[in-house]
Each structure stands twice: as C-alpha cells, then as structure tokens.
N, C-alpha and C positions, 0 to 999 in steps of 0.2 A: 504494500500500500504506500509506503513512504517513497519508494522509487517513482511511483506513478504521480504522487503529489509534487515531487521535485521537478518532474517534467512538465507540469501544467503551466499555462501562461500566467496565471495569477501569482504563482510562486516565483516564477522567473522575473516578473515585474517587481515583486517584493525585493528580491535580491538586487535588481538593477537600481531601485530607489535607494536601498541601503548603501550600495557601493558608490552611487553618484554623490552621496553626501560624505560618507566616511573616508573614502580614499583622498579626495582633495583636501578635506579638513585635516587629516592626519599629515599629509605632505606639507601643508601650510604650517602646522604646529611644529613639525620637525625642522623646517626651514627657519622659523622664528627662534627655536631653541638653539640651532646651530649658529645663527647670527650672534646670539648672546655669547656663546662659547668662543666663537672666533674673535669677537670684539674684546672679550675678557683676556684672550691670549695675545692678540696682536695690536690692539688699539688701547693700550693701557692709559695713555694720556687722555684720550676721549672719555674712557670709562671713569677716570679720576676727576673729571670736571665737577666742581661743587655747584650744585644748583641753588641750594639755600642751606645755611647752617652746615651741618656735617653730612647732609644728604647729597650724594653724588649720582652721576648717570648710572653707574653699575648697580647701585642699590635700587634705583627706580626701575630699571629694566628687569632686575631680578624679581622684584615684587610684581611687576607686570606679567611675569611668567605664571605666577599663581593666579592672577586675575584672569588671564587668558584661558587657563585650564578650567576654571570654574565657569567662565563664559561658554566655552565649548560644550561642557556638560549640560548646561542650561539650554543652549541652542539645540543640542541634539535631542534633548527630552521634548522640546517643543516640536521639532521636525518629526520625531517618531510619533508623537501624539496625533499630528495632523496627517502625515503621509504614510507611515508604516503600520501603526496599530490597527486602523480600520481594515486594511487589506489582510493583515495577519489574522484578525478576528474572523473575517470572511473565510479564509482558508481553513482555520480551525473548525468553524461551523460546518463547512462542507465535509471535512474529514470526519467529524463527529457524526454527521448525518449518515455518511456512507458506512461508518462502523456499525451504526444501529441497524441498518438494513442488511448487512452482511451476515 
C-alpha cells in the first residue's frame, strides 16, 4: 500500500512542495552561516568594528544567526500549515479510507 501511495500524484506534489521550500531555505541558511564563519576568519577588522559600546559587528551577526534560525522555524511552520498539512491530511484520509475497505 505504501508503495502505491508514494507513486500517487498527491504524494508527489507533497514532496515537491516540501522540497521547493526546504532545499532553498537550507542552502540560504548554510550560505549565511558560512559568510559569518568566513568573515570571522578573514575579515577580523570588519568583525571588530564597534557599533555602540562594547557591541561589535561579530556579536550582532552572531546573534542574528539565532534570530534567523528561529525565523526559519516560524516561517516553515506557517508554510507547512498552509501548503503541506492540508495535502498530507488528504493523503492520510484517502489511505485510511482504503485501509477500511481492504
């Protein structure tokens, strides 16, 4: 039964929707993280620039790593609620109905 469900158009659409959001967002986050690491290693003067008080560019960018992580989690939950969950519920409903009739 699972092989049949996996081959259906609804399931393939679910996978496409998930991948169309998850892969680009993952690549963007890794690029953002790599930028921070590269700047920390090779642009020490830039990262050491004080913005105000003892707060420098490196600290702000480091804290923005956490902010971006939480933003991505929040954005994914909204995306999944609107675009993935309804389709997944439909697939589950159809699979459950088929199970009852078998």
